[in-house]
C-alpha positions in Angstrom: 47.3 25.0 17.6 50.5 26.2 15.3 51.0 23.6 12.5 53.1 25.4 10.0 56.2 23.6 9.1 54.9 20.3 11.5 55.5 16.9 10.0 52.0 15.3 10.3 51.2 11.9 9.8 47.5 11.3 8.6 46.5 7.6 9.4 43.6 6.4 7.0 42.5 8.0 4.0 38.8 7.8 4.3 36.2 10.6 4.2 37.4 12.6 7.2 41.4 11.4 6.3 41.1 13.0 2.9 39.7 16.3 4.3 42.2 16.3 7.3 45.2 15.8 4.3 43.9 18.9 2.7 43.2 21.4 5.5 46.8 20.6 6.8 48.3 21.0 3.4 46.5 24.3 3.4 48.2 25.2 6.6 52.0 25.0 5.6 52.1 21.4 6.9 54.5 18.7 5.8 52.0 15.9 5.5 52.8 12.2 5.4 49.3 10.1 4.7 49.6 6.4 5.1 46.7 3.6 4.6 46.9 -0.1 4.6 45.3 -0.4 1.2 46.4 -0.9 -2.0 46.5 1.5 -4.9 43.7 0.0 -6.4 41.2 0.0 -3.4 41.7 3.6 -2.7 41.2 4.4 -6.4 40.8 8.2 -7.3 41.2 9.2 -3.6 45.0 9.0 -4.4 45.3 11.1 -7.6 43.5 13.9 -5.5 45.8 14.4 -3.0 49.0 13.0 -5.0 48.2 16.3 -7.1 48.9 18.4 -4.0 52.2 17.0 -3.1 51.2 14.4 -0.4 53.7 11.7 0.8 51.7 8.6 0.4 52.6 5.5 2.1 50.4 2.3 1.3 50.5 -1.1 2.7 51.8 -2.4 6.1 52.7 0.4 8.5 56.2 1.6 8.7 57.1 2.0 12.4 59.6 4.8 11.5 56.9 6.7 9.9 55.1 6.9 13.0 58.0 7.6 15.3 59.4 10.6 12.6 56.6 13.5 13.1 55.5 16.0 15.5 51.6 14.8 15.4 49.9 12.1 14.3 45.9 12.4 13.4 44.0 9.2 13.4 41.0 8.4 10.9 38.2 6.8 13.0 38.2 3.6 10.8 41.2 2.9 12.2 41.7 1.4 15.8 43.4 3.9 18.1 45.2 0.7 19.9 47.3 -0.5 16.8 51.2 -1.1 17.6 52.5 1.7 15.3 50.5 4.1 17.7 51.6 2.5 20.7 55.3 3.3 19.7 54.4 6.7 18.7 52.6 7.3 21.9 56.1 5.8 23.8 58.0 8.7 22.0 55.6 11.5 23.6 54.2 12.1 20.1 50.2 13.3 20.5 47.6 11.0 18.8 44.6 12.9 17.7 41.4 12.8 16.1 39.7 14.9 13.2 37.3 16.0 15.5 40.3 17.2 18.0 42.3 18.9 15.3 39.1 21.0 14.0 38.2 21.9 17.6 41.2 23.9 18.0 40.3 26.0 15.1 36.4 26.4 15.8 35.1 29.4 18.0 31.4 28.5 17.1 29.4 26.9 20.0 29.1 23.0 19.3 26.3 20.5 20.3 27.5 16.8 20.3 25.6 14.0 19.8 26.6 10.4 20.6 25.0 6.9 21.7 24.5 3.8 20.3 21.2 4.2 18.1 19.6 7.2 16.9 22.8 9.7 16.4 21.5 10.9 12.9 18.3 11.3 13.2 18.8 13.5 16.4 21.6 15.6 15.2 19.6 16.5 12.1 16.6 16.9 14.2 18.3 19.5 16.2 19.4 21.3 13.5 16.1 21.6 12.2 14.4 22.4 15.2 17.4 25.2 15.5 16.6 26.8 12.1 12.8 26.8 13.1 14.0 28.6 16.0 15.6 31.5 13.8 19.0 29.7 14.7 21.5 29.1 11.9 22.8 25.5 12.3 25.6 23.6 10.5 25.3 19.9 10.8 28.1 17.4 10.2 30.9 15.2 12.1 30.2 11.3 11.7 26.7 12.2 9.9 28.2 13.6 6.3 30.4 16.3 6.4 33.8 16.2 8.4 34.1 19.0 11.2 37.4 19.7 9.3 35.4 20.6 6.5 33.2 23.3 8.1 36.6 24.8 9.6 38.2 25.0 6.1 34.8 26.8 4.4 35.0 29.2 7.4 31.2 29.4 7.4 29.4 31.2 10.2 26.7 30.1 12.2 25.2 30.2 15.9 25.6 26.5 16.4 27.5 23.3 15.0 25.6 20.3 15.6 27.7 17.4 15.6 27.3 13.6 15.4 30.1 11.8 17.1 30.9 8.1 17.5 32.9 6.5 20.1 35.6 6.1 17.6 35.9 9.7 17.3 35.9 9.9 21.0 38.6 7.9 21.6 40.9 10.5 20.2 39.6 13.5 22.0 41.9 15.4 24.2 40.7 19.1 24.8 37.2 18.8 22.7 34.7 20.6 24.9 31.0 20.8 23.6 28.6 23.5 24.8 26.1 20.5 24.8 26.3 17.3 24.9 23.8 14.5 24.0 24.2 10.6 25.1 21.3 8.8 23.8 21.8 5.3 24.9 24.6 2.7 25.3 24.1 -1.1 24.3 26.3 -3.9 23.0 27.8 -2.7 19.5 31.2 -2.6 18.1 32.9 -5.2 20.6 35.4 -6.1 17.5 36.8 -3.2 18.3 36.7 -2.6 22.1 37.9 -5.5 24.7 34.3 -5.4 26.0 31.4 -3.7 26.7 32.4 -1.2 29.7 35.2 -0.1 27.5 32.9 0.9 24.8 31.0 2.6 27.3 33.6 4.6 28.7 34.4 5.8 25.1 30.8 6.8 24.8 31.4 9.0 28.6 34.2 10.7 26.9 31.6 12.9 25.3 31.3 14.8 28.2 34.6 14.5 29.7 35.7 18.1 29.4 32.6 20.2 30.4 32.4 22.1 33.0 29.7 23.5 35.3 28.3 25.9 32.7 27.7 23.5 30.0 25.0 21.1 29.8 24.6 17.3 29.1 21.3 16.1 27.9 21.3 12.1 28.9 18.8 9.4 29.0 17.6 8.9 32.7 16.2 5.1 31.6 19.6 3.8 30.6 21.3 2.6 33.8 24.7 2.3 32.0 24.8 6.2 31.2 23.9 6.6 34.9 26.6 5.0 35.8 29.3 6.4 33.6 27.8 10.0 34.4 28.5 9.7 37.9 31.0 12.4 38.0 29.5 14.5 35.4 30.6 18.2 36.1 27.9 19.8 33.5 24.5 20.8 34.0 22.0 17.7 33.5 19.2 17.8 31.4 17.0 14.3 31.4 15.0 12.6 29.3 12.8 9.7 30.0 12.8 11.5 33.4 9.2 12.6 35.1 10.7 14.0 38.5 13.9 15.3 40.2 16.1 17.1 37.2 15.0 20.7 36.8 15.2 20.3 33.2 13.4 17.1 32.0 11.3 15.9 29.2 9.0 12.5 29.3 6.9 10.7 27.2 3.2 10.1 27.4 1.5 8.2 24.9 2.5 10.3 21.8 3.0 13.6 23.7 6.3 14.9 24.7 5.9 16.7 27.8 9.5 18.9 28.4 9.8 20.8 31.5 11.7 23.8 33.0 11.9 26.3 35.9 11.2 29.1 33.6 8.4 27.8 31.4 7.1 25.0 33.6 5.5 22.2 31.4 5.4 22.6 27.8 3.9 19.8 25.5 4.7 18.6 22.2 2.0 16.1 20.3 3.9 13.8 18.0 1.0 12.1 17.1 1.1 12.8 13.1 5.0 13.2 12.6 7.1 11.4 10.2 8.8 9.4 12.6 7.5 6.2 14.3 8.4 4.0 17.3 9.2 4.7 20.7 13.0 5.1 19.9 12.2 8.3 17.6 10.0 9.8 20.3 13.1 9.5 22.8 15.0 10.9 20.0 12.9 14.1 19.7 12.9 14.5 23.5 16.5 14.7 23.4 16.7 17.1 20.6 14.1 19.1 22.2 15.9 19.4 25.5 19.3 20.4 23.6 17.6 23.2 21.6 15.4 24.5 24.5 18.9 24.8 26.7 20.2 27.2 23.9 17.5 29.2 23.8 15.1 27.7 20.8 11.6 27.3 21.1 8.5 25.0 21.7 7.2 26.6 18.3 10.5 25.8 16.5 10.7 22.4 17.6 6.6 21.5 16.5 7.5 23.3 13.2 10.5 21.5 12.7 9.1 18.0 13.6 6.3 18.8 10.9 8.5 19.2 7.9 11.2 16.4 9.1 11.4 13.6 6.7 13.7 11.1 8.4 16.6 9.3 7.4 17.4 6.9 4.2 18.1 3.6 5.5 16.4 4.2 8.8 12.9 2.1 8.6 12.2 3.9 5.4 9.4 2.9 3.2 10.4 1.9 -0.1 7.4 0.3 -1.9 4.5 -2.2 -1.7 4.3 -5.1 -4.4 1.2 -7.1 -4.0 0.1 -5.6 -0.8 3.3 -6.2 1.3 5.2 -3.2 2.1 9.0 -3.4 1.9 11.2 -1.1 4.4 14.8 -0.6 4.2 16.6 -0.3 7.4 20.2 -0.8 6.6 21.5 1.4 8.8 20.4 -0.8 11.9 24.0 -2.4 12.5 23.3 -3.5 16.1 20.8 -5.8 17.7 19.4 -2.7 19.8 18.8 -1.0 16.6 16.8 -4.1 15.2 14.6 -4.0 18.2 13.9 -0.7 18.3 13.0 -1.0 14.3 10.7 -4.0 14.9 8.8 -2.1 17.7 7.5 0.1 14.8 5.6 -2.8 13.4 2.0 -3.9 14.1 1.5 -6.2 10.9 3.5 -9.5 10.6 7.3 -9.3 9.6 9.3 -11.2 7.4 12.7 -10.2 8.6 16.2 -9.9 6.6 18.8 -10.2 8.8 22.9 -10.9 8.3 26.3 -9.2 7.0 29.7 -8.8 8.8 29.2 -10.0 12.5 30.5 -7.2 15.3 31.4 -9.1 18.3 28.2 -9.4 20.1 25.3 -11.8 20.7 21.8 -12.1 18.8 20.1 -13.4 21.7 18.6 -10.6 23.0 16.2 -10.2 20.0 14.4 -13.8 20.7 11.5 -12.6 22.7 10.6 -9.9 19.6 11.0 -12.3 16.8 8.8 -14.5 18.3 6.2 -12.0 18.8 6.2 -10.6 15.5 8.3 -12.2 13.0 6.7 -14.7 10.8 10.1 -15.9 8.5 13.6 -14.8 8.9 16.3 -14.7 6.1 19.6 -14.5 6.7 22.5 -12.9 4.5 26.3 -12.4 4.7 29.0 -14.0 6.9 27.4 -13.9 10.0 24.3 -15.9 8.2 25.0 -19.3 10.1 25.4 -17.8 13.4 21.8 -15.8 13.3 20.5 -19.0 12.3 21.5 -21.1 14.8 20.2 -18.6 17.6 16.5 -18.3 16.1 16.0 -21.4 13.6 14.3 -23.3 16.8 11.6 -20.4 17.1 11.1 -18.6 13.8 11.3 -20.5 10.1 14.8 -19.4 8.7 16.2 -19.5 5.4 19.8 -18.7 4.1 20.0 -16.5 0.9 22.9 -16.2 -1.2 22.7 -12.2 -2.2 19.9 -9.4 -1.9 18.0 -9.9 -4.5 17.6 -13.7 -3.6 16.8 -12.4 -0.1 14.1 -10.2 -1.6 12.7 -12.7 -3.7 12.6 -15.4 -0.7 10.6 -13.0 1.4 8.1 -12.1 -1.5 7.4 -15.8 -1.5 6.9 -15.9 2.2 4.5 -12.9 2.7 0.9 -12.5 2.2 -1.0 -9.9 2.0 -0.7 -7.0 4.8 2.7 -8.6 5.6 5.9 -6.3 5.8 9.3 -6.8 4.6 12.1 -5.4 6.6 15.8 -5.2 5.8 17.2 -4.6 9.5 20.8 -6.5 9.3 22.0 -6.3 12.9 25.6 -6.4 11.2 28.0 -4.4 9.7 27.9 -4.3 5.3 31.2 -4.8 5.1 31.0 -8.4 3.9 29.5 -7.5 0.9 29.2 -4.1 0.4 31.2 -0.7 1.4 28.6 1.0 3.3 24.9 0.4 4.9 24.1 3.1 2.1 25.3 0.7 -0.8 23.3 -2.8 1.0 20.1 -0.6 1.5 20.3 0.4 -2.3 20.6 -2.7 -3.5 17.6 -4.0 -1.1 15.9 -1.1 -3.1 17.1 -2.1 -6.5 16.1 -5.8 -6.0 12.5 -4.4 -4.9 12.5 -2.7 -8.2 13.3 -5.9 -9.9 10.8 -8.0 -8.2 7.9 -5.4 -8.7 8.8 -5.5 -12.4 8.7 -9.5 -12.8 5.2 -9.4 -10.8 3.7 -6.5 -13.5 
């Protein structure tokens, strides 16, 4: 891809957008960056790119800017359907994302992970399993380090392992991973998509360019995945699958069984690994299949699992106050993630939910809340909507902020209970990110503990 002296528009100045701007500038491009936020909202980010001479337009988008460039690189936080982009496409101006841009400058095999839930855990598991199988792997994408930064650093590796969101997949064109992994597809991001089918089709784009020698690792038990993968060209490696597939993995209690024609059955005991719940066994199954498909070893898989620490804000133990355990699952931004988190608990749960609604319903949680949640506390913009779904079956209270929610949870709990923050919503009503929300939860627990000393 020859970019020198091309007029390129970067839309959105989030983390990946900033990385794209810097990369394009280093390649001799004429770069304009636009963002509908204000100077104050963007803060230091602006100084960082103004200092290298980038033209910046803030506020409402100018259609002429979109129509007078050679290429548009769209940040994942910006919907790919906004009107100025449609005008640009009408003039045959290509619109791509950061993942697609970076792909044209990479000659390292890519292992790409998508799904509604479990992407980050699975991405890190794969990288660790490859490391313990004596490969060098770089992890990034939606997980933390944008792919374009890995390109800019010109690091060498045996594999790049990427977490890829549906938003990033919306703007690929030629992107073709050696191994694609699709974990699950459940309701999410319906504020961005017309319906669930559109969201599912977006996820399926991960394998749209794969060919017969590539590999797709997929969830045999997910009916939606089976539907969208009917025309899959890549070789099929299935987890949650006992038969039919030549390469497969299945779960038997706390053991994961892998099968391949060359090695037959190989078993991995997961009894003592630092990951809980059926959903994490599925993540391990998918990661293990991906690693075995590129030459990793069962020994490497086992070693990585024993050393894996898990992710912050994903059913992470925080502290114990008066024999009540507190868990931070702020990363659970949809209903399915909350369901999976609740499956991890055998003790009664006081559940904190709420935030910015993402367009789906919460009714799918009724059975689980009835079985294991003794009290529900709701917060944020979606509080009343969530309360209306569950107040007839679970004692429900509304809190003004996180500190009050934690105090209320402690007052409802008795010795042996667990308090779980698992919001089923995005964080953007009260916080900049799910991490900031989780950190506020942790801070509030610290205050509670000091008050009870």
